[in-house]
C-alpha positions, 0 to 999 in steps of 0.5 A, spaced: 511 155 500 514 153 506 509 149 511 507 152 517 505 150 524 499 152 527 498 153 534 492 155 538 493 158 545 490 155 551 486 159 556 491 157 561 496 161 557 492 168 557 497 173 559 503 170 557 508 174 552 508 171 545 516 170 545 515 166 552 510 162 550 513 160 543 520 159 547 516 153 551 513 151 545 519 150 540 523 146 545 531 148 544 530 154 539 533 160 543 529 166 545 533 171 541 532 167 535 524 166 536 524 174 537 528 175 531 523 171 527 517 175 530 520 182 528 522 179 521 514 178 520 515 171 519 511 168 525 504 171 525 499 172 531 491 171 528 494 172 521 498 179 522 505 181 524 506 182 532 511 184 537 515 179 541 512 182 548 505 182 545 500 178 551 496 173 548 489 171 549 486 164 550 484 162 543 489 166 539 492 163 533 499 163 532 502 161 525 510 159 525 512 157 518 518 152 517 524 156 517 528 156 510 533 151 509 539 153 513 546 155 510 551 149 509 553 147 516 559 150 519 559 145 524 563 139 522 561 132 522 565 127 527 565 120 527 564 120 535 561 113 537 553 113 539 549 109 543 543 109 540 537 106 544 532 107 538 532 110 531 527 111 525 525 116 520 522 121 525 527 121 531 533 118 535 533 116 542 540 116 545 544 114 551 548 120 552 554 119 556 557 123 562 562 128 559 559 129 552 556 136 551 550 136 547 551 142 542 556 147 540 557 153 544 562 158 547 568 154 547 565 147 545 565 147 537 568 140 536 566 133 540 559 135 541 553 130 541 551 135 535 558 133 531 556 126 532 549 126 530 551 130 523 556 124 522 550 119 524 544 122 520 543 124 513 538 129 516 536 132 522 530 137 524 532 145 522 528 148 528 534 149 532 538 152 527 545 151 525 548 150 531 542 145 534 540 141 529 535 136 531 536 138 539 529 138 542 531 138 549 538 138 553 542 134 558 547 137 562 554 135 560 555 131 566 548 128 566 548 121 562 542 117 559 536 118 555 536 124 550 531 125 544 533 127 537 528 130 532 530 128 525 524 132 521 521 139 523 514 136 524 517 131 529 521 136 532 514 141 533 510 135 536 516 133 541 517 140 543 509 141 544 509 135 548 515 137 553 512 144 553 505 141 555 508 137 561 506 130 557 513 127 557 514 122 562 521 123 565 525 119 570 531 120 573 536 117 578 541 121 582 546 119 588 545 124 593 549 125 600 546 122 606 540 118 608 533 121 606 529 123 612 523 121 608 522 115 603 518 119 598 515 126 597 514 132 593 519 138 593 514 144 591 519 150 590 520 155 585 526 156 581 529 162 578 536 165 577 540 166 583 540 173 585 548 174 586 551 168 582 548 169 575 550 162 572 547 158 578 539 157 579 536 157 586 530 156 590 526 163 591 519 166 591 520 170 585 522 164 581 518 160 576 513 154 579 517 147 580 515 141 582 519 134 583 517 128 586 522 123 589 523 116 592 528 113 596 531 106 592 537 104 596 542 107 601 549 105 603 548 109 609 552 115 607 549 115 600 542 114 597 540 112 591 534 117 589 528 116 583 526 123 581 520 125 577 520 132 575 513 135 574 516 141 570 522 143 566 526 148 570 534 149 568 538 145 573 531 143 577 533 136 580 540 139 582 537 145 585 531 141 588 535 136 592 540 141 594 534 144 597 532 138 600 538 138 604 541 132 600 546 135 594 547 130 588 554 127 589 560 130 585 556 136 584 561 142 584 555 147 583 550 145 588 554 141 592 561 139 592 566 135 587 570 131 592 574 126 589 568 124 583 569 126 576 562 128 575 555 129 578 551 123 579 545 124 575 542 120 570 536 120 565 533 113 566 527 113 563 523 117 558 516 116 555 512 120 550 507 119 544 511 118 537 510 124 533 508 120 527 504 114 529 501 117 536 503 111 540 505 111 547 513 109 547 518 109 552 525 108 553 530 106 558 538 107 559 541 103 564 546 106 569 553 107 567 558 103 570 561 109 574 555 108 579 557 103 584 554 096 584 549 096 589 546 102 586 546 098 579 543 092 583 538 096 586 535 098 580 535 091 577 531 088 582 
């Protein structure tokens, strides 16, 4: 019999749909996959089958069995160099370069981080399915820096719960247009799908709550180096919030302008969490890549 993960719904999650709650608690597992498992009776609410839209109450028990072993992978293993910051039997922390797509999708069946991981590792978490083995969270294609990968399903569940519970400490570095008026502050602005351009996110009152703390680290007058601490994990959160602040990320063609740059300058600098096996606090850091200007790299070295 497959092992199962038991979850207890906290009081603050009362009223949330079952599928929405699990989408946050199960990391990079797609909502459609979660809904399919609920409809198939695989995921139980208080020991009984439930509907994806069923609203939760505080204290409800959710049982999520491990999925059956996946069919032979359709994603090819590829010998793509990886910069590994840390690795043990439970997880890896990768310094992802800008330009590397995290997992296969439409138009990206080869040359992704997952292709590289399948070559590098003997085993990866199966929670994300065949196309997303080991993937607990994502970084945009052009964003560089720290990315955590789960090797086992148990590690994946632990890490996903920490991300959903806002227990993971994330620090990003961004190069933005202009000079900030205030050296530090909190951006508290809800984010949701853009009402017209559906591929974009935007700040608007019907979005989900989002908070980002920022502070200025250095500036050359026309460009500023900003340290960002997202309190929430909305799609494109830092890019949207910095645009809302009036300082779009340099080279961002979606929320700013590409200009002469080949990428947007956002970097996942540090990440910290509790190790899923030992329970100890661990943290990792990825140095700024050489395409950041030297004055920016020097500012973080002091």
